[in-house]
C-alpha positions in Angstrom: 20.2 -107.7 16.1 18.9 -106.1 19.3 22.3 -104.7 20.1 22.5 -103.2 16.6 19.1 -101.6 17.0 20.2 -100.2 20.4 23.3 -98.6 18.9 21.2 -97.1 16.1 18.8 -95.6 18.6 21.7 -94.1 20.5 23.1 -92.7 17.3 19.8 -91.1 16.4 19.4 -89.6 19.9 22.9 -88.1 19.7 22.1 -86.6 16.3 18.9 -85.1 17.7 20.9 -83.6 20.6 23.4 -82.0 18.1 20.5 -80.4 16.3 19.1 -78.9 19.5 22.6 -77.6 20.4 22.8 -75.9 16.9 19.4 -74.3 17.6 20.6 -73.1 21.0 23.7 -71.5 19.3 21.5 -69.8 16.7 19.2 -68.4 19.4 22.1 -67.2 21.5 23.6 -65.4 18.5 20.4 -63.6 17.6 19.6 -65.8 14.6 16.6 -67.8 15.9 14.8 -69.1 12.8 11.5 -69.4 14.7 11.1 -65.6 15.0 10.8 -65.3 11.2 7.1 -64.8 10.3 7.1 -64.8 6.5 9.2 -65.3 3.3 8.2 -63.9 -0.1 8.3 -66.8 -2.5 8.3 -65.8 -6.2 8.5 -69.2 -7.9 8.2 -73.0 -7.3 10.6 -75.6 -8.6 8.5 -76.8 -11.5 7.7 -73.3 -12.7 11.4 -72.7 -13.1 12.2 -76.1 -14.7 9.2 -76.0 -17.1 9.9 -72.4 -18.3 13.7 -72.4 -18.2 14.2 -70.7 -21.5 12.4 -67.6 -20.3 13.6 -67.9 -16.6 17.4 -68.3 -17.4 19.3 -65.5 -15.7 16.3 -64.1 -13.8 16.3 -63.6 -10.1 13.9 -65.9 -8.1 13.1 -66.7 -4.5 12.1 -70.2 -3.6 11.5 -71.9 -0.2 11.4 -75.5 0.8 13.1 -78.4 2.7 16.7 -79.4 2.3 16.6 -83.0 1.1 20.3 -83.4 0.3 23.5 -81.4 0.7 27.1 -81.7 -0.7 29.7 -79.4 1.0 32.9 -78.9 -1.1 35.1 -76.3 0.5 34.3 -72.9 -0.8 31.2 -74.1 -2.8 28.4 -76.5 -2.1 25.2 -77.9 -3.6 21.9 -78.6 -1.9 18.6 -79.9 -3.2 15.4 -78.1 -2.0 12.0 -79.8 -2.1 8.8 -77.6 -2.4 5.2 -78.2 -3.2 5.8 -79.0 -6.9 9.0 -81.1 -6.7 12.7 -80.2 -6.1 15.5 -78.1 -7.5 19.2 -77.8 -7.0 20.9 -74.8 -5.6 24.6 -73.9 -6.0 25.8 -72.1 -2.8 29.3 -70.4 -3.0 31.1 -68.6 -0.2 32.1 -65.7 -2.5 28.4 -65.1 -3.4 26.7 -65.3 -0.1 29.5 -64.1 2.2 31.8 -66.0 4.6 29.6 -65.8 7.7 26.5 -66.8 5.8 28.4 -69.7 4.2 29.5 -71.0 7.6 25.9 -70.9 8.7 24.8 -72.8 5.6 27.4 -75.5 6.2 25.8 -76.1 9.7 22.3 -76.6 8.2 20.9 -80.1 8.3 18.8 -82.3 6.1 15.2 -81.5 6.8 15.8 -77.8 7.6 13.4 -75.4 5.8 15.2 -72.6 3.9 14.5 -69.7 1.6 16.9 -69.2 -1.3 17.3 -66.1 -3.5 19.4 -66.2 -6.6 19.4 -66.4 -10.4 18.5 -69.3 -12.6 21.2 -71.2 -14.6 22.2 -74.6 -16.0 25.2 -76.4 -14.6 27.9 -78.0 -16.7 26.2 -81.3 -16.0 23.0 -79.8 -17.6 21.0 -79.6 -14.4 18.7 -76.5 -14.0 19.7 -74.8 -10.8 19.6 -71.6 -8.7 22.9 -69.7 -8.2 22.3 -68.6 -4.6 22.9 -65.0 -3.5 21.2 -65.4 -0.2 20.2 -68.4 2.0 17.8 -67.9 4.9 17.1 -70.6 7.6 13.3 -70.4 8.1 12.8 -73.4 10.4 15.2 -75.8 12.1 14.3 -79.5 11.9 15.0 -81.2 15.2 14.1 -84.7 14.1 15.9 -87.0 11.7 14.2 -87.8 8.4 14.2 -91.5 7.3 17.3 -92.7 5.4 17.4 -91.3 1.9 17.5 -94.3 -0.3 15.1 -96.6 1.6 12.7 -93.8 2.6 9.8 -94.3 4.8 8.7 -97.9 4.1 7.0 -99.0 7.4 3.3 -98.9 6.3 2.0 -98.5 9.8 4.4 -95.6 10.5 3.6 -94.0 7.1 -0.1 -93.7 8.1 0.6 -92.5 11.6 3.2 -89.9 10.4 1.7 -88.8 7.1 3.6 -85.6 7.3 6.9 -87.6 6.9 5.3 -89.8 4.3 4.5 -86.8 2.2 8.1 -85.5 2.5 9.8 -88.8 1.6 7.4 -90.3 -1.0 6.6 -88.1 -4.0 4.0 -90.6 -5.2 2.0 -90.2 -2.0 1.8 -86.4 -2.5 0.7 -87.0 -6.1 -2.1 -89.2 -4.9 -3.5 -86.5 -2.6 -3.1 -83.8 -5.3 -5.2 -86.1 -7.6 -7.8 -86.6 -4.8 -8.2 -82.9 -4.5 -8.7 -82.7 -8.3 -11.2 -85.5 -8.2 -13.3 -83.6 -5.7 -13.0 -80.4 -7.8 -14.1 -82.2 -10.9 -17.1 -83.7 -9.2 -18.2 -80.3 -8.1 -17.6 -78.8 -11.5 -19.8 -81.5 -13.2 -22.6 -81.2 -10.7 -22.6 -77.4 -10.6 -22.9 -77.6 -14.4 -25.9 -79.8 -14.1 -27.7 -77.3 -11.9 -27.1 -79.0 -8.5 -26.5 -76.9 -5.4 -24.0 -78.0 -2.7 -25.3 -77.9 0.9 -24.3 -78.9 4.4 -26.3 -80.9 6.9 -25.8 -81.9 10.5 -23.1 -84.3 11.6 -24.5 -84.6 15.2 -27.9 -86.2 15.0 -30.5 -87.6 17.4 -31.5 -90.4 15.0 -28.8 -91.8 12.7 -30.6 -93.3 9.7 -30.3 -93.6 6.0 -28.0 -96.6 5.9 -27.5 -100.1 7.4 -24.7 -99.3 9.8 -23.9 -99.1 13.5 -23.4 -95.5 14.7 -20.9 -93.9 17.0 -22.6 -92.3 20.1 -21.6 -89.2 22.1 -23.1 -86.9 24.7 -23.9 -83.2 24.4 -23.3 -81.7 27.8 -25.2 -78.4 27.1 -28.5 -80.1 26.4 -27.7 -83.2 28.5 -28.7 -85.4 25.5 -27.2 -88.3 23.8 -26.4 -87.8 20.1 -25.0 -90.0 17.3 -22.6 -89.2 14.5 -24.4 -89.4 11.2 -24.0 -92.7 9.2 -25.4 -91.1 5.9 -26.5 -87.8 4.4 -29.8 -89.0 3.1 -32.6 -88.0 5.4 -31.7 -84.3 5.7 -31.1 -84.0 2.0 -34.6 -85.4 1.3 -36.0 -82.8 3.6 -34.5 -80.2 1.3 -36.2 -81.8 -1.7 -39.5 -81.5 0.3 -38.6 -77.8 0.8 -38.4 -77.2 -3.0 -34.6 -77.4 -3.6 -34.9 -79.7 -6.6 -31.2 -80.6 -7.1 -28.9 -80.8 -4.0 -25.7 -82.6 -3.1 -23.4 -82.8 -0.1 -19.8 -84.1 0.1 -19.0 -84.8 3.7 -17.7 -87.1 6.4 -19.9 -89.9 7.7 -19.1 -92.3 10.6 -19.8 -96.0 10.9 -18.8 -98.0 13.9 -17.4 -100.9 12.0 -14.1 -102.7 11.4 -11.0 -101.5 9.6 -9.7 -103.2 6.4 -8.4 -102.3 3.0 -11.7 -100.7 1.9 -13.2 -99.6 5.2 -12.4 -96.7 7.6 -14.8 -95.7 10.3 -14.9 -92.1 9.1 -15.0 -91.7 5.3 -16.1 -89.3 2.6 -19.6 -89.8 1.1 -21.3 -87.8 -1.5 -25.1 -88.0 -1.8 -27.2 -86.2 -4.3 -31.0 -86.0 -4.9 -32.8 -84.8 -8.0 -36.6 -84.2 -8.0 -38.7 -85.5 -10.9 -36.4 -88.3 -11.9 -35.9 -92.0 -11.0 -33.1 -94.5 -10.7 -32.7 -94.6 -14.4 -31.9 -90.9 -14.3 -29.3 -91.7 -11.6 -27.7 -94.3 -13.8 -27.3 -91.8 -16.6 -25.8 -89.2 -14.2 -23.4 -91.7 -12.7 -22.1 -92.9 -16.1 -21.6 -89.3 -17.3 -20.0 -88.2 -14.0 -17.4 -91.0 -13.9 -16.4 -90.3 -17.5 -16.1 -86.6 -16.9 -14.0 -87.0 -13.7 -11.6 -89.5 -15.3 -11.1 -87.4 -18.4 -10.6 -84.2 -16.3 -8.2 -85.7 -13.8 -6.4 -88.4 -15.8 -6.9 -87.3 -19.4 -8.5 -90.6 -20.4 -11.6 -92.7 -19.8 -9.5 -95.9 -19.6 -8.1 -96.5 -16.1 -5.9 -99.3 -14.8 -6.2 -100.6 -11.3 -3.8 -103.4 -10.1 -2.9 -104.1 -13.6 -6.5 -104.5 -14.8 -7.9 -102.1 -17.4 -11.4 -100.7 -16.9 -13.1 -98.7 -19.7 -15.4 -95.9 -18.6 -15.8 -94.8 -22.2 -18.1 -97.8 -23.1 -21.8 -98.0 -22.1 -22.0 -99.4 -18.5 -23.6 -102.8 -18.3 -27.1 -102.9 -16.7 -28.3 -106.2 -15.1 -30.9 -107.1 -12.4 -29.8 -108.8 -9.2 -31.9 -111.8 -10.1 -30.4 -112.1 -13.6 -26.9 -111.6 -12.1 -27.4 -114.5 -9.6 -28.8 -116.6 -12.4 -25.8 -115.8 -14.6 -23.2 -116.9 -12.1 -25.1 -119.7 -10.2 -27.7 -121.0 -12.6 -30.4 -120.4 -10.0 -33.5 -118.4 -11.2 -34.8 -116.6 -8.2 -38.0 -115.9 -10.0 -38.8 -119.6 -9.5 -38.0 -119.5 -5.7 -41.4 -118.9 -4.2 -41.0 -119.6 -0.5 -38.5 -118.9 2.3 -38.2 -122.6 2.9 -37.0 -123.1 -0.7 -34.5 -120.2 -0.3 -33.1 -121.7 2.8 -32.7 -125.1 1.2 -30.7 -123.5 -1.7 -28.6 -121.6 0.7 -27.6 -124.7 2.6 -26.9 -126.6 -0.7 -24.6 -123.8 -1.8 -23.0 -123.3 1.7 -24.3 -119.7 1.9 -24.5 -118.8 5.6 -27.7 -117.1 6.7 -29.4 -116.1 10.0 -32.9 -117.1 11.3 -34.2 -113.6 10.8 -33.3 -113.5 7.1 -36.1 -113.6 4.6 -36.1 -114.7 1.0 -34.8 -111.4 -0.3 -32.0 -111.3 2.3 -30.9 -114.7 1.1 -30.9 -113.5 -2.6 -28.6 -110.7 -1.5 -26.3 -113.2 0.3 -26.1 -115.2 -2.9 -25.2 -112.1 -4.9 -22.4 -111.2 -2.4 -21.1 -114.8 -2.4 -21.1 -115.6 -6.1 -21.5 -112.4 -8.2 -19.7 -109.3 -6.8 -16.2 -110.6 -7.5 -17.0 -110.9 -11.3 -18.1 -107.3 -11.7 -14.9 -105.8 -12.8 -16.0 -103.5 -15.7 -18.5 -100.7 -14.8 -21.8 -102.4 -14.0 -25.2 -101.3 -12.7 -26.9 -104.1 -10.7 -30.6 -103.2 -10.4 -33.8 -104.2 -8.7 -32.9 -105.2 -5.2 -35.3 -107.2 -2.9 -37.4 -105.0 -0.6 -36.0 -106.6 2.5 -32.7 -104.9 2.1 -34.0 -101.6 0.7 -36.0 -99.8 3.4 -36.0 -96.3 1.8 -36.7 -97.4 -1.8 -39.8 -97.4 -4.0 -41.3 -100.8 -4.9 -41.4 -101.8 -8.5 -45.0 -101.3 -9.5 -45.1 -104.5 -11.5 -43.4 -106.6 -8.8 -43.6 -105.3 -5.2 -41.1 -107.9 -3.9 -38.4 -105.8 -5.6 -37.4 -102.1 -5.5 -36.2 -99.5 -8.0 -32.6 -99.5 -6.7 -29.2 -100.1 -8.2 -25.7 -100.5 -7.0 -22.8 -99.4 -9.2 -19.9 -101.9 -9.3 -16.3 -101.7 -10.6 -13.3 -103.9 -9.8 -15.7 -106.1 -7.8 -16.5 -103.2 -5.4 -19.7 -101.4 -4.7 -19.0 -97.8 -5.8 -22.4 -96.2 -5.5 -25.9 -97.0 -4.3 -29.1 -95.4 -5.8 -32.8 -95.4 -5.5 -36.1 -94.2 -6.9 -36.7 -92.6 -3.5 -39.6 -93.7 -1.4 -42.0 -90.8 -1.0 -45.1 -92.6 0.4 -45.1 -91.7 4.1 -47.4 -94.6 5.0 -45.2 -97.1 3.3 -42.1 -95.5 4.8 -43.6 -95.8 8.3 -44.2 -99.5 7.8 -40.6 -100.0 6.5 -39.3 -98.2 9.6 -41.4 -100.5 11.8 -40.0 -103.6 10.0 -36.5 -102.2 10.7 -37.2 -101.7 14.4 -38.3 -105.4 14.5 -34.9 -106.4 13.1 -33.2 -104.1 15.7 -35.1 -106.0 18.4 -33.9 -109.3 17.0 -30.3 -108.1 17.3 -29.5 -106.4 14.0 -27.4 -103.5 15.3 -27.4 -101.9 11.8 -31.1 -101.6 11.4 -32.8 -98.1 11.3 -35.2 -96.6 13.8 -38.3 -94.5 13.1 -37.5 -90.8 12.4 -40.8 -89.0 13.1 -39.6 -85.6 11.8 -38.6 -87.2 8.5 -42.0 -88.9 8.3 -43.6 -85.5 8.9 -41.6 -84.1 6.0 -42.8 -86.9 3.7 -46.4 -86.1 4.8 -45.9 -82.5 3.7 -45.1 -84.1 0.3 -42.0 -85.0 -1.5 -42.0 -85.2 -5.4 -40.8 -88.3 -7.3 -37.0 -88.2 -6.7 -33.9 -90.0 -7.7 -31.1 -90.3 -5.2 -27.6 -91.7 -5.0 -24.7 -92.1 -2.6 -21.1 -92.3 -3.9 -18.1 -93.6 -1.9 -15.6 -90.9 -2.7 -12.7 -92.8 -1.1 -13.2 -95.9 -3.3 -13.5 -93.6 -6.4 -10.1 -92.1 -5.4 -8.6 -95.5 -4.9 -9.6 -96.6 -8.4 -8.5 -93.4 -10.1 -5.1 -93.3 -8.3 -4.4 -97.1 -8.4 -4.2 -97.2 -4.6 -4.3 -100.6 -2.9 -6.0 -99.6 0.4 -8.4 -96.9 1.6 -5.7 -95.6 3.9 -3.6 -94.7 0.9 -6.2 -92.1 -0.1 -7.0 -90.8 3.4 -4.5 -88.3 4.7 -5.0 -89.3 8.3 -6.7 -92.7 8.5 -8.1 -94.0 11.8 -5.4 -95.9 13.7 -5.4 -97.8 16.9 -3.5 -96.0 19.7 -0.2 -97.6 20.6 0.7 -98.7 24.0 -1.2 -98.5 27.3 -1.1 -94.8 27.6 -3.7 -93.7 25.0 -3.5 -90.0 25.6 0.3 -89.9 25.5 0.1 -91.9 22.2 -1.7 -89.1 20.6 1.0 -86.6 21.6 4.1 -88.6 21.0 5.6 -89.7 17.7 5.8 -93.4 18.3 7.5 -95.6 15.8 6.8 -99.2 16.9 3.4 -100.6 17.9 3.8 -101.9 21.5 1.3 -104.5 22.7 1.9 -105.4 26.3 4.3 -102.6 27.3 3.5 -99.8 29.7 4.6 -96.5 28.1 6.5 -94.3 30.5 7.5 -90.8 29.2 11.2 -90.1 30.0 13.5 -87.2 29.1 15.4 -87.8 25.9 18.8 -87.7 27.6 17.8 -89.7 30.6 18.7 -93.4 31.0 15.9 -95.8 30.1 13.7 -96.4 33.1 13.2 -100.0 34.1 9.5 -100.8 33.9 8.0 -103.5 36.1 5.0 -105.3 34.6 2.6 -107.2 36.7 2.0 -110.6 35.0 -0.3 -111.9 37.7 -3.4 -111.3 35.7 -2.2 -112.9 32.5 -3.8 -116.1 31.3 -3.6 -118.0 28.1 -6.8 -117.4 26.0 -9.2 -120.4 26.4 -8.3 -122.9 23.6 -11.6 -124.0 22.2 -12.8 -124.7 25.8 -16.0 -126.3 24.6 -14.3 -128.4 21.9 -10.8 -129.5 23.0 -10.2 -131.8 25.9 -6.9 -132.1 27.7 -5.8 -135.2 25.7 -6.4 -133.3 22.4 -4.7 -130.2 23.7 -1.6 -132.1 24.9 -1.1 -133.3 21.3 -1.4 -129.8 19.9 1.2 -129.0 17.3 2.5 -125.5 17.9 4.3 -124.0 14.9 5.7 -120.7 13.7 3.6 -119.2 10.9 4.3 -116.3 8.5 1.3 -114.0 7.8 0.9 -113.8 4.0 -2.5 -112.1 4.0 -4.8 -110.7 6.6 -8.2 -109.2 6.1 -11.5 -108.5 7.9 -14.2 -111.2 7.5 -17.2 -109.6 5.8 -20.3 -109.3 8.0 -18.2 -109.9 11.1 -17.0 -107.2 13.5 -14.4 -109.3 15.3 -13.0 -111.9 12.9 -9.8 -111.6 10.9 -9.0 -114.1 8.2 -5.3 -115.1 8.0 -3.6 -116.8 5.0 -0.5 -118.3 6.5 2.7 -120.0 5.5 3.2 -122.9 7.9 6.2 -124.4 6.2 4.2 -127.1 4.5 4.0 -125.4 1.1 0.2 -125.2 1.2 -1.5 -122.0 2.4 -3.3 -122.4 5.8 -6.4 -120.4 6.6 -7.1 -119.5 10.2 -9.8 -117.2 11.5 -9.2 -115.3 14.8 -11.5 -113.0 16.7 -9.0 -110.3 17.4 -10.2 -107.4 15.2 -11.0 -105.3 18.3 -7.3 -105.3 19.1 -5.4 -105.4 15.8 -5.7 -103.9 12.3 -5.1 -106.5 9.5 -2.5 -104.4 7.7 -0.3 -104.4 10.8 -0.2 -108.2 11.1 0.9 -108.8 7.4 4.5 -110.1 7.3 4.6 -110.9 11.0 5.7 -114.3 12.5 3.0 -115.7 14.8 2.4 -118.8 16.8 -0.4 -121.2 15.8 -1.8 -124.6 16.6 -1.8 -126.4 13.2 -3.3 -129.8 13.9 -6.8 -128.9 15.2 -9.8 -130.1 13.3 -11.3 -127.5 10.8 -13.9 -125.4 12.4 -16.4 -123.5 10.3 -16.8 -119.8 11.1 -18.9 -117.4 9.0 -19.0 -120.2 6.3 -15.1 -120.4 6.2 -13.1 -123.4 7.4 -10.7 -122.3 10.1 -7.8 -124.8 10.1 -6.1 -124.1 13.4 -5.7 -121.4 16.0 -3.6 -118.2 16.3 -2.2 -118.1 19.9 -2.7 -114.9 21.9 -2.7 -114.0 25.6 -5.4 -112.2 27.4 -4.8 -110.0 30.4 -6.6 -107.6 32.7 -5.8 -103.9 32.6 -7.7 -101.8 35.2 -10.5 -104.4 35.2 -10.8 -104.6 31.4 -9.6 -107.4 29.2 -6.7 -106.8 26.9 -5.4 -109.2 24.3 -2.0 -109.6 22.6 -1.1 -111.9 19.8 2.2 -113.7 20.4 4.5 -112.2 17.7 7.8 -114.1 17.3 11.2 -113.1 16.0 11.2 -112.8 12.2 14.3 -115.0 12.0 12.2 -118.0 13.1 11.3 -119.8 9.8 7.7 -120.8 8.9 6.9 -124.3 10.2 9.4 -124.2 13.0 8.0 -126.4 15.8 7.8 -125.1 19.3 8.9 -127.3 22.2 
């Protein structure tokens, strides 16, 4: 297998070298394609195909990438892909001339060309262009993935999205739909009298959400800044300033893990409307989602993962207390003390922390027992005050707030408030948040004095909402992961040379290999790796004595599923095939080093006979084996990834 891969790499390198030689010949003969600065395109492929009756016989000029080519003596066919799709071109020597035809025959798959000719239909019935002139506009020096299998490596698809867009038409369609979704949102809000604005990304105080910020340094002012985690506090300042309806669609940044629904930078839309409350935000959300689905998909019924969701029906509205009662039988109105809430949590195996109050525990119950059931569009209302620091209290019950979260497919899609406009109450809430920060909650807010000053100037009663645009795009395009709707998702750099990784098109994630740039034609350099600092990761040092360790059962396991553990920044949850026929669940604290999608399908090494250990409320039945090592004084970690030919359950001796 390794020998076959080596031969394939040699073949690819040879093909690349041939392409460079072709380019050198073109440049030597005065036909350098890279000196061309423009090409006048008159039509795209779908324009021609959709209007063939009126286009037949007319001259057109198209441009795009050669995706296939059949050379047959004096006449050839090629297929050209442009923005809208692809179209065939018939290229004959007698039409374009002998020299031009020789040049065409030397063109490669991936080259970008301009073709002028007339529209016709072949004897086989395919709409085509009869070429009169073929111009090489750009020479492709790389090799596109094999035609029939395409670009299937998920990790590589995200890293090289430009190739993904070329090889997978469905991917391009997803991002065209994403653009239309954003346009439809703007169209609806503009029609409702909202004004789009822009607010700072670099901020001194990152507030407005429960999230850990990224930090940076501004050299000119010699000050530390943060990247914003929400859009809220600046938009509310604009409401104070008299702009009654404002919204912003922009990137926000949260220093958290990566999984199928989370990326550290993502697109958020927040809007604020003076003189309304959270009921007004519910009406707006319902109408907005219907409008966008109809505008982009032509229907209010959408299907995600085979499940149909109907945006045309009135969205369900339920309080958090009633939702927990519906799915657990516990009436939180009857839970009067923190002691009682903790007892219930222990009985129902809901993990909580010492700092959590009664309302926090209600929220944990909701996450544990309710969220997964909220498939159809649902507004969950009236959250406890402990988890809603920027929200108005309910006048009739100050333990709860006028807040709702919008759910579909078991996901939170939006979060909305009757905004808190009492500066005295807001200061007290900020103080409570700072106490949580002192207790170790890295996602707690800090006091924003300028924002409090704005509230003291006076903010009218206001309704506000934040929409996760990426999740909305996932639902409306039936995309399985957030990375499928982000053109360039955040990826862990590959190899030890981080800067080189950003400038080189790497194809295989390398864990413990030092990357050494070499010339393409040079023989591979032998790299010496110092293993003197490598040590096996401590195996439950505080739990497993030598006698137990000596009896450890090391087995090969296949990763069936891998995902980040909610509320944990380090843990990944693995569902494994260990050869027994029963799925094995193991948690491993390696999220700092690996993204879950990369590990799916891999063959790993695990100890399978350790006693279950509860982590974040989940029984971890065994241990994934990895090695830790020091690199320039810092710890690195590499999971031991085995050859895929080793079957699940194979015992290691």
